[in-house]
N, C-alpha and C positions, 0 to 999 in steps of 0.2 A: 304623911305618906309612908306607909309601912313597907318594909322589905325591899327597898330600892337598892339594887346592886349594879355593877358594871365596871367600866374602865375610866381612867382619868379623863376629865373633860366633860362629864355629864352635868348638865345644868337645866334648870326649870325656867321656862319662859312665862307661862301663864296657864290658867285653867278656865274652862267655860262649861256651863250647864246648858245643854241645848233644849231641854224640856223639863217640866216639873210634874210630879204626880199630885193630882188633886181630885178626889181623895185617893189614897192608895188602898188596894184590897188587902185583907189580912192574909198572911201566909206564915208558915213556920219554917220555910226554906229561906235562910238569910244569905245574901251575897254581900261579903264585906272583905276589907283588907286587900284591895286590888294592888298588885305589885307589877312594876315594869322593870324588866331586865334588859340591859343592852349587851349585846355580844358582838365581838369583833370578827366573828366567823373565821374566814381564812386569812385575814390580814395579820401579818407578823412582820417583825423587823422595823427598820426605819420607814417612816412615811405613813404610819397607820392614820387613817382619817380621825380627826378629833370630833367624834360624834357625841353630842351632849343631849341629855333628856331635858328638854326645855320646860315642859309643863306636864302635869297629870292631875286629874281630880274632877269631881269628887270620887271617892273610892268605894263607897258602900251605900246601900239603901234597903228599904224593906220591899220585898216582892220583886221589885225591879230597880236595878241601879239607875241612877240618873246618868244620862250619857256622859261618858268620860272622854275628854279631849286629851290626847297624847301628842305632844309636839316635840320633834327632834330638830336639831340644827347641826350643820357641819362647820365646826370652828377651825378645822385644819386647812391644809393647803392641797390635799389630795382629794380626788373624786371618790366618794363612797359608792360602791356598785352592789347590785343584788340586794337592795334593802328589802327586808321581808318582816312580817309579823307572825307570831305563833301564839295561839290562845290555849291556855291549859288551866288546870286546877292544882293548886299547891297541895291540897289534901288528898287528891286522887280518890275522891268519894264517888265511886262508879255508880252507885244507886241514885245519887243526886245528879250526876253529870248527864244522865239520860233524860232527866226532866228539866234541866236547866239549859236554856238556849243562849247562844252568843251571837251578837250582831256586831259586825265590823264594817265600817264604811269610811270613805275618804273622798273629799271633794265632790260630794253628792252621789257617789256610786257605792252600792252595797257589794261587798266582796264575800262576806260570810254572814249567813243567817241560818244557822243549823244548831241541833243539839250539841252540847259541848263535847259529848262523846264523839260525834262525827267530826267536829272541828279539830279535835285533838288528832284525829287520824289524818287530817290534811297536812299536818306538819307546818312548815313555813309557807306563808302566803305572801306573794309579792303584790304590794298594793301601792297606790299613790305613784310616786316617782321611783322607779326601780334604781335610779342613780341619784346621788345627791352631791351637787357640786360644792366646792368650798364657798362658805357663806350662805348657802341655801338652807331653807327649812322645809319640813313636811309635817302634816298633821293627820292624825288618825282618830276616829271616834269609835269607842267600844261600849257596848251595852250588854249586860247580862240580865236575863229575866226568866221567871218560872212560867212554864206553860208551853203552849204550842206557838208555831211560827206566826209572827205578825207580818204578812206579806208586804204591807205598805207602811207598817207602823214601827219599823225598827228604830228604837230609841224614842218612841213617843209614849207619853203617859196614858193610862186608862182612865176613863171617866164614865160616869152614868151607869153603874152596875151595883148589885147588892150580893151579898154572900150569905148562904144559909149553912150553918154548921151541920155536920152529919155525925150521928151517933154521939153527939155531945162534944165532938172535937172540931173546933173551928178550922175551916180550910180543908177538912178531910171529906171526900165524896167518892161516889162510885160512878161507874160508866153510865148508869141510868139517870143520874142527876148531873146534868151538865153544869159546869161552873165557868163563868158566872151564869146564874139563871136568867139574868136580864141585863141588857146593855142598850144604851141609847146611841152608841157610835158604831154603826155597822162596819165602818172601815177598819175598826180595830180587829176584826176577825174573831175566830173562836179562841178561847183560852181555856186550857185544861191544866190543872195543877194537881198532879197525882204524886207529887214528890213527898217523900217521907221527911220527917223533921231532920234538920241538920244544917250544916253551914258549908258553903263553897267559898273558897278563897281563890279567886281567879288570878292568873298571871298572864301578862302580855310580854312576850320576848321579842325585842327588835334586833334583828341580825343585819349585818352588812359585811362587805369585803372591800379591800383597798385595791385600787388600780395600781399599775406599776409606778415606781418612783419617777417623776419627770426629770428630764435633763434641762437645766436652765441655759439661757444664753449668757455670754460674758464678752466684754470688749473693753478696750482702753478708750477713755473719753477725751483725753488731751493729747492725741497724736500731734506732733508739731507740724505746722504748715511750712516751716523752714528750719533747717538745722545746720550748724557749722561744725566742722572738724574741731575736736578738742572740747566741745560743749557737752551738756548732759541734761536730762530731765528725769523727774520722778513721776511715773505714770499713775493715773487714777483710773478706777475701774467702775463698771456698772454691770449688773446682772439681773435677770428676770427672776432669779431665785432668792433665797435668803442667806446665801453664803457670805462670809466676811473675810475669808482667807484667800487672797489673790496673789498671783505671781505673773511675771512676764518673762518669756524666753526669747532669745534672738536666734534666728536661723541664718544670720549674716554676721558672724563674729569678726570678720575682717573689717566691717564697717561700724558695728555697734555691739557692745557687750552689756550684760546685766550683772550688777553687783549682787551676789546671792544674799549678802547680809542685809543690805539696805534697800535693794530693789531699784537702785538708780541705774538708768540707762546712760552709758557713756559712749560718745562718738569717737571711735578710734581710727576711722578711715573715711574716705570719700566714696560715695555711691549710694545705693538703696539700702536702707536699714529696714529689715522686716522683723516685726515683733508679733508674738502670739500670746494672748491673755488666757489665764486659766483660773478657775475657782474651785475651792475644795468642797467635798461632799458635806451635807448636813443631814438631819433627820428626815427631811421631806424632799431633798433634792440630791441627785447624783453629782459627782464632780464633773466638770465640763471644761472643754478647751474651745476657745473662740476661733474665728477665722483669722488668718494672717493679715496684719495691717502694716503697710509699708509707707515710707516717706524718704525723701532725698536728704542726704548729708552733703553739703557743699564744702569746698576748700575754705580755710580760714585766711584772713588777711593779716599778715604779720607786721610787726614794727621793724624798722631798720634805722640805725643811727651810725654816724661817724663818731668813734669814741675819742679820737685824739685831735679833734679840731682845735687849733690854737686860738687862744683868746685874742691875740693880735699877731701881726706879722710885719716884716720889713721887706721892701721891694728887693728882689733878687734872691729871696729865701725860697724854700720849698719844703714839702713834707709828703710822706707816703701815708695815706689814710688807712686806718683800720676800722672794721665794721662789727656791729653786733646786731642780731635779729632775734625776735621772739619765735620765729619759725625754724625750719630745718634747711633753709636755703644756704648754699655754699658759694654761689656766684654773685659777687658784688661789683658794682661800678660806681664811680663818682664822675659827675659832669658839672661843668661850670656854666652858670647862667650870667656870669659877669666876666667875659673873656678879656676885657680891657684891664682887669685887675688881677685875675688868676686864670690859668689854663691848666688842663690835665693832659699829660703826655700819653702816648700809646701804652706805656708800661704802668700807668696809673699814678705817676708822681704829679702832685699839685705844685705848680710854679707860680710864685707871686711876681707878676710882671708890671704892676702899676699900683697906684695908691687908691684908696677907697674901700668899699665893702666888697669882700669876696663872698659870693653865694654859691654853695655847692649842693648838688642834689645827690643823695645816696640812694642807690637802687639795689634791690635783691631780686634775683630771678625766681620765677615760679617753680614749684615742685609739685609732686602728686597731691599733697595735702594742703599746700599753701599757695595763694596767688602771689604774683609779683607785687612789690610794694616800694614806695619811695618816700623820702623825707628830705627836708631842706635845712641846711645849717649855714651860718654866716660867721665871718670874722672881719675885723677892722684893721686896716694898715696903721702902723704907728709912724710917728714923725722922726724916729731915730734913724741915723744914717745906716745905709745898708752895710751888712757885715762884709769884710774883705773876702774875695773869692779864693778858694783853695786851688792848688795846683795838683792835678791828679798824676798818677803814673800811667804809662801806656807801653804795651809791648806786643810783638807778634807771637802767637802761641803755637804755631805749627811750622817753625823753621825746619827745613828738610834735614834729615840725618845724612842723606846722600842725594846728589843731583847729577844729571848727565847733560852735556851740551845738547841744545836743541829742545830741551824739556821746558816746563813751566809749572807754576802753582799759584793759587789765589790765597793770599794770607788772611788769617783770622786774627782778631785783636782782643785784648782785654785791657780794662782800665779800672782804676780805683775810684773814678768819678762817675758821673751820670751821662757822659757824652755818648753819642751814637754815630758821629761822623768821623771815620778813621781814614788814614791814608798811609802809604809806604813810599819811601824814596830810596834810590840806589846811589851809592857813592862809588860804584865800580861799574861804569857803563860799558866797558869793554867785556865784562863778564856777564852782567845781568842788567836788564832794563825793566821799567814798570810802565805798563800801557795805561791808556786813559781809563780803562775799566778796572784798573787795579791789579791786573795779572802780571806776575813777575816772570819774564822770559829769560832763559839761559842762552846768551849769545856768544859766549866764549868759555875757555877753560881756565880755571883759577879760583880765587876767593871772591864770592859775592857778598857784599856788605849792604844791609838794608836798615833803615831807621823808620820806626812807627811814629805816628802823630795822631792826636785827637783834637777835634774842634772844641771851642769854648761853649759853655752853657751858662745859665743864669747864676749858677752857684759854683762853677769850676772854670778855671782859665783853660786856654788851649795849652797843649803840652806835647813835647817831643821826647821820645824814649831814647834809650841807649842803643847805639849801633849793634846789630846782630849779624854775624857772618857765618858762612858755610862754604864748603868746597863744591865746585862744579867740575866734574871729570869729563875727559873726552868720550865721545860716543863711539860705539862699535858699528861700522858700516856693513852693508851687504855687498857682495861682489859676485859676478857670474859672467860666463862666456855666452854671448848673445847669438853667435852663429855656429854653434856646435851642430854638425850634420847629424841627421837622424840615423844615417848609415854611411859606410865608407867602403872603398875597394882597396885591397892591398896594392901598394904602389902609388896610391893617390896622396894628396896633401892639402892643407888649407892653413890660412893665417887667421888665428882667432882674434875677435874683437871683444871688448869688455864693457861692462856697466857696473856702477857702484852707487849706493845711497849716500856716500860721503863725498868729500871733495878731493879724494886721491886721484892722481894722474899717472902713477907708475904701476903698471900691471905686468905680471908674468904668468906663464903657464908652464907647468911641469907635469911629466907623465909618470904615473905610478905603475904603468904597464909597458915598459920599454920593449918587450918582445912583440907588442902589437903596434905601438905608436911611440914616436920619439919627437922631441922638440929641438929644433936647431938653435944655434946661437942667435939667429935673427928672429926667432919666435915662430918659425913655420913648423907645423905639425905634419909629420910624415907617417903614413900607415905602412908599416914594414912587415906586418904579419896579419894573421886572421885571429878573430876573437874580440874581446871587449877592450876598448881603449878607454882608460880612465885618466882624466886630466884634472889638475888642481889649479883653479884661478886664484891669484893673490894680488891684493892691492896694498901698497906701502902706506905706513902711517903718515898723518899730517899733524898739524898743530891741534886740531879739534877732533880728529878721528884716530882711532887705533888701526893697526894693520888688521886685515881680515882675509880669509880664504874660503873657497867653496869647491866642491868636486862635481864634475859632469862626466858622463860616459857616452860612448857610441859603439856600434858594432862594425867590425871590419870583416869583409868576405873575400874569397879567393877567386872570384869570377875573372874572365879574361879582359874585360874592358878596363881601361885605365881612366880614372877620374882626372880631368884636366885641372891644372893648378888654378887656384882662385884668381879670377880676373882674366883668364884666357878666353879668346873668342871662340864661341861654339858655333861651327858652320856645318851645314848638312854635308853628307858624303858627296864627293865629286867623282863623277864617272868620266874618264877621259876617252873620248871617241877614238876609233881606230884611224880616223882620217886626220887626227890632230897632227899638226906639223911638228916634226922632230920626234926623236925617240929617246933622247937622253933626258937626264934629270933637269937640265937647263930648259929643254923644250917644254917639259911639264910645268915648270915654274912660269915660263913665259906664257904658256896657255892659260894658266890660272890667273896671271896678272892681266892678260888681255881680256879674259872673261869677267874681270872685275871682282875676282875672288881674293885677290891679294892686294892689300893696301900698300902704298908706298911706304917703305921703312918698316913694314910690319912683318908678321910671320904667319904662316898658314899651318893650321892643324887639321889633319884629315881624320875624320871619324872612320873607324875600320881601317887603321893604318896598315895592319898586317895584310889584309886582303889587297889593299892598294899597292903595297910594295910587291906583293906576289904578282899582281897584274902587270906592274911595271917591269918586273924581272922577266916575266914571260914575253912581254912585248919586246924587251931588249934582246932576248935570246932569238926571237924570230927575225928580228931586223938585223941583228949582228950576231950571227951564230958563232963567230970566233971570239967574241968577247964573253 
């Protein structure tokens, strides 16, 4: 096979001769040295189809070439498009090309059967399959022959004819002497060979282009069906392309991360982990990113242990358990499943109350990334006698720095043991007492002495503290005048009454405005002027209360009416009729007494005394003009 050129990947599959010449006519135009050239056309860069010349031959004959079968195959991964053939002559012998015919057919269809000069003008001829998929093959049959068109005999051999040389030159004839002069196969058509001596070296050029580089699919094949916080996995990948460089990225870094060096996916949180696979580009495929793939990461189950569980214990002993966990929990508890042997107090202390096996369950509470978890530990009681109990200290921590009669406080306690039942007692009951609820009440003035105590536990005896004392001082009472008039008249008076929050019984009132009001030795308040009357009420000190004072005020006016003294009878004005018996003062008194206005042994106060006196005087003058 002479002159085969092209790109990498050309290969020959096989050759076939579709017809044979028997006998062949003489000619001096020789067709030989058929070359097939493969051209990538517009295909450049990565992904060029790997088109190979699979077969070619035979390449030459006398007068007419044996049909040459050219087969190409696509060994690549891309589709070859616009596959075409072009027939030409390497020697460009134009005088012979007009007398040499080319026949091209594929799959039973003739595409070219013209003089080579005409065929060259066609350029590229798309035949067979215009596209060639990966792995596909296509075949083309090429025949070169001298003479005129064989309408139905493209690629067929000539038989049954003779040739007469002309002018002594075999194969040379003129138009008046047809050649061949005789034929037995009319289907072969007429054949004229007017070509001059020479050689044509035909060339078949197969061209093609590449489609765009395909994008492969890529995904992770081992996405976990379940995952646990703190775990990991190494993803495996699959792709529809030929890439071998894979990677996974996480779009949920709070739940899962990808180690860039090893590709390991680590579960760093609880929730949905979303990963995206990618594959690098190759010659025939672009780089690609797959669809996101998600899965759930659940919380892990931690371990939890009591680290200081004693190997054995004695009844009456105790210990405070310490814990460890493989998670991040911080809330631990211990519970006893053998309460006749060991109990757990509200503060978490384990107390050994009986003999046998003590079984404790340690528990750690759940967190965001870990579930709750439990474990059981046991210890055995020993036969050794119980250790002697210790005596703790106990005291009241909030003894008052100052206290006042009538007050109280609730003591708080501290102890060096593990007791939780406290009490306080008073050794000065006249000063302070302790109620059933533990409240200390100040019932007198002086020194209050209290003593704290704590009840026994399994490891500590009951204990009484040292007496603790503090002073209780007298209280300061309030005092006020309860009947202070809202207003007063000059010339009036009242006797004040008092109230106090203490137990005092000695009260006094003093005036700080003696031009308006004064206080007599008997305590009566007299309004002697107009203006604001200001009085100070005072209560004397007692054993439990100090002395105390307060001020009250009222307003005095100068109106004519006189305010009767406190306690005086207030009667309506009495009009003495003109027919009343007697005209003297005694007669008026008798009239009032007879009218029931004057009680025996009492006194009579007339409202509007001035007017009454005036009326009496007038009556007296009219009755006794000389008086």
